[in-house]
N, C-alpha and C positions, 0 to 999 in steps of 0.2 A: 423393513426388517422385522421378523417375528422373534420375540424373546420368551423363552420358556425356562422354568426351573424344575428339576426333577425332585419331587417331594418324597419324603420318607416317613410320612405320618408321624412327625416328631411330637413327643410329649414333653412338656417343660417340667423340670424338676429342680432340685436345689444345686445342681452341679453346673460349673462354668461351661462344660462341653455342650450340654443341651441348650443352655441359654444362648451361646454364641450362634449355634445353627438356627435356632428359632428366630433370632433377631436378623440374621442375614436374609432369611426368607421374607420376613416382614418388610424390610426396607426395599428388597427387590420387587416384591409385589406392589408396594407403593409406587415404585418407579415404572411399573407397566409390565413386569414379567407375569406370565400365566403359569398356573400349576400344571404339572404333568406327573401323574402318579402311575407308575408301572404295576403297582401291586394293590389294587383296590380289592376290598373284600376281607373277610375274617379267616377263612380256612385256607390251607395251603393249595387245595385244588382250585378254589375260586381265584386265588391270587395268580396261580399259573395260567388259568384260563384268561384272566384279564391281561396278563403279559402278552400272550399270543394274539389276543384281540387288538391290543395297542400296536403290535407290529404291522398289522394289515389295515388299521383304521386310525392312523395317527392324524392329529388335527393340523398338520403342517401344510403349507402352500408351496408347491414346487417352484412357483415363480418368484418366491421371496427367499432372501438369505435368512438362515435360522441360527439364532444363538441358543444353545442348550447348556445351561449351567447346572452344576451338581456339587454337593459337598464331597470333600475327600478327608478322611476315609469314607467309603461307601459300605453299605451293608453287604453288597455283592458286586464288586467291580467287574467280574467276568460277565454277569448279566448285562450290565451297561455297555460293555465293549461289544458284545454280540448285537445288542439292540442298535447301537450306532453304526456298526459295520453294515448291517442289513439295510438301514435307512440310506446310507451312502450308496450302496449297490442299487437302490431304487431311485437314485439320482436326486435325492434331497441335498440341498446345499447347506450342510450343517457344520457349524463351528462349535466344538465341545470345550467348555470352560470348567476347570476344576478349581474350586475354592478350598484351599488347604486349611484344615483345622489342626491336624496333627500328622506327622510322618512317623509311623510307629518304629520303623527300623532305625531311625535317628534317635527317637525318643528313648528307646530301650537299649541303645548302643549294640545293635545286633551285628553279626558278621557280614562280610562283603557279599556273600551269596544272597542273603536275605535282603540286603540293601538293593542289589541289582534286580531282584524279583519285584521289589516295590517300584523301582524306577521304570521297569517294563510296563507295569500297570499305569503309572503316571504318564508314560509316553502315549497313551491313548488319547490324552487331552491335547488339543491344539494350543490352548493357553492355560496357564496356571496363574492363580493369584496367591502369591506367597506372603508370608508375614512381613518380611523386611529384607534388606540387602544381604544380611548374613545367610539367611535361608536360601535366597536366590543363588548366591555364590555356591553353596553346598549342592543344590540341585543341578546346576550346570556342571560342576566338577564330577558328579556321579553319573552324568550322561543324559540328562533330560534334553530333549531335542526341540521342544516347542518354544513358544515365547512366554515370558514371565512378566507380570505386572505386580507391583507390591502394594499391599493393603496398608501397612504401617500400624494402624490401630484398629481393633475391632470396634464396630459401632455398638451402641447399647441402648435398647428401648427401655424407658423408665415409665412405670405406672405413675400417672400424674394426679393421683388422689391427693388432696390437700389435707385431709383430716387424719393423717397417719399419726398414731400415738408414738412418742419417743420411748425408748427403753428406759425403765426406771433406773435411776442412779443407785448403784450398790452402796450400802452404808459404809463399806470399807473405804470408798473413794473420799468420803467426807473426812475421814481420819487422816488423810495424807495432805497436810496443810502446805507442804513445800512443793507440790507437783506443779511443774511448768510445761511439761511436754506430754502429750498423749499420742501414742503410736498405735495405729490400728492395723491388724492383720486379719484378712478374710480368706477362707479357703478350707480345704480338708485338713482338720486338726489332728488326724490320726498320727501317733508317734512314728509310724513307718513312713509317712509322707512329709510331715512337718516336725521332725524330731527336734529341731533347733529350739522350738518354743519351750521345751522342757529343760533347756540348758540356760535360758535367759537369766535365771536367778544367780548364775555364776558371774554375772557382770554387774558392776556397780551402777545401777540405775536409780539412785536415791531420789531424784526429782522427776522420775518418769512413771507413767502408767502405760500398760499394754492392754488394749482392748482386743479380744479375740472373738471372731464371728465364724460360725461354720459347724459342720457335723463332726462327730467322732472325737470330741474333746475328752481327754482323760484327766479329770481333775485330781485324781489320786497322786499324780506325779508332779503336782504344783503345790509348793508350800509358801511362795512369796505372795504377799497381799497386794502387790502392785501389778500382778498379772490377773486380769479379770475377764471371765467368760461372759459374753453378752448375748449368746443365743444363735439360733439359725432362722433365716427368713427366706421367703420366696425371692428369687433373683430379681424380679421386676421391682420389688419393694426395697431390697437391701440397701441401695444407695441412700434412701430416705432415712434409714436407721443408723447408718455408719456415723460414729462420732469420733472426734479426735482432731489432731493437728496435722498428722502425716499418715500416709498409707505405705505399708512395708511390702516390698516384693523380695522374697527370699525363699529358698527351697533346700531340702535336705536335712541332715541331722547335726550339722555343725554350725556354731556361731562364728567361726573363723573364716569360712568360705562356703560357697555353694558347691558341694562336692558330689561325686558319683554320677549316676545317670541323670538324676534330676538337675544337678548343677550343669552338666554338659548340655542338656537340652535348653537351658536358659540362654546359652550362647547363640541360639538359633531362632527361638520362637518369640512372639510378642504375647505375653500372658494376658488373658482376658481380664484378670484382676487389675491390670493397669488402667483399662477403660473404666472399670468399676470405681476405682479411686477417683478418677478424673470427674466422672459424672456426680460423684458424691462431694466434689469440691475440695478434695484433699491433695496437697502436694505429695510427691512420691520420694521414698527412699528406696534405692535399688542397688543390687550388686553391680559393681563397676564392669565386670566382664560379661554381663548379660547383653544380648543384642539390643534389647529395648532401652538400655542405658543411653544409646546414641539418640533415641527418640526423646528421652527425658532431657538430654542436653539440647537437642535441636529446638524443642518447644519451650525450653526453660521452665520446666514444671517441677523441679526437684533436684535431689543430690544423689551422687553415686558413691558407694563405699566398698572397700575390699572386705571388711569384716564388720560384724555387728558390734564389735568392741569399739569401733570408731564413732558410733552414734552419739554418745554424750558430748565428745569434743566437737564433732561436726555441727551438731545442732546448736550448741551454745555459742558457736562462732558466727551464726547467722543473725543479722540484725532484723528488727521488726520490719524495717523498710524492704529488705531483701525478701523476707517471707511474704509480705503483701504483694510483691511483684509476682512471686510464684503463684499466689492465689489468683491474681488477675489473669495470668496466662492459662491456668487450669480452667477457669470459668469460660474463657473464650473457646478453648478446645472442647469443653463439655458440650457446648451448644452444637458444634459440628458433629460430635459423636452421637448425640441424641437425635439428630436428623438423618443419620445414615450416610453422611457425606463421604466417608472413607470407602465403603464398599461401592457406592454409586460412582465415585470418582475412578476407582480401579476398573469397574465394568465399562465405564464410558471410554476409557483408553483402549479397551479391547474392541468395542464397537467401532470406534474411529479407525482402528487398524484394519478391521474386516471390511469396512465400507470403502477404504482406499484401494483394496485389492480388486 
């Protein structure tokens, strides 16, 4: 069986979306997948010429079964659909696998017609790798006709440099003598995306610190000294910089619940920051209605809450022995994530299914 991955000339930046795709490709290449780039070249004319050349000069063997994997969303799903249809007409035995990173019609709560349009694109795949069982159920209900395997957790490649300097401790931290809990939140800190951050001061977190990592922080909206901005770092290095006792998964503008489109999407996706916290060695605090809350319970790596207001009572009720068990489970899971075991496991299930046919 030949295994190929459709590359998109990805450039890594500070966002989780790019990091997740870069790492999926890295681990699949380690597993034996070969690169297939439909758009080599810099100019549009050159890219188009490359595409037509690939149509008639593909490196595939007609005597072998072929697995062709691709990210979803794609830069241009129509092009991929045409490409695969032509290859199948030319009698190549191709199985097309879509690895879902986001489903935009679900993410932005779009109407039924937009959802159905996206499902029609997804139906070009023979297999999908969804995030979790909640996403799988939604896809089936909306009309996806192929087979689905579940990823559960995104794998995370970590830069193994040992001489990484830790972030300097802010002087304000030394003044908070009674601090017992440090909660870390990493992500887009824009008030439009993570508005809840700017309402944390309305909760009594007298013996807590909040460490914030990521771009677009608006410090003019923060007056409490226990909310401390720690900076922004390359995603490969970020786990080595994260400090604290817990990693927080929350979204939206409310401390009471994860509301709106962002909150709704948490009911279906497995956030990449969950993997970030795990490889950083942090147990997790997550919204109880999030799909990934089931994974947190399954692997016993943290706690679920309905409201951020529950955090003080919830954490004070956890003994040191219980916390150390969470740490132990996190470290076991981190080794699997750093080796790419989740994406390779999902792909292996697909390969086994194809080989059985």
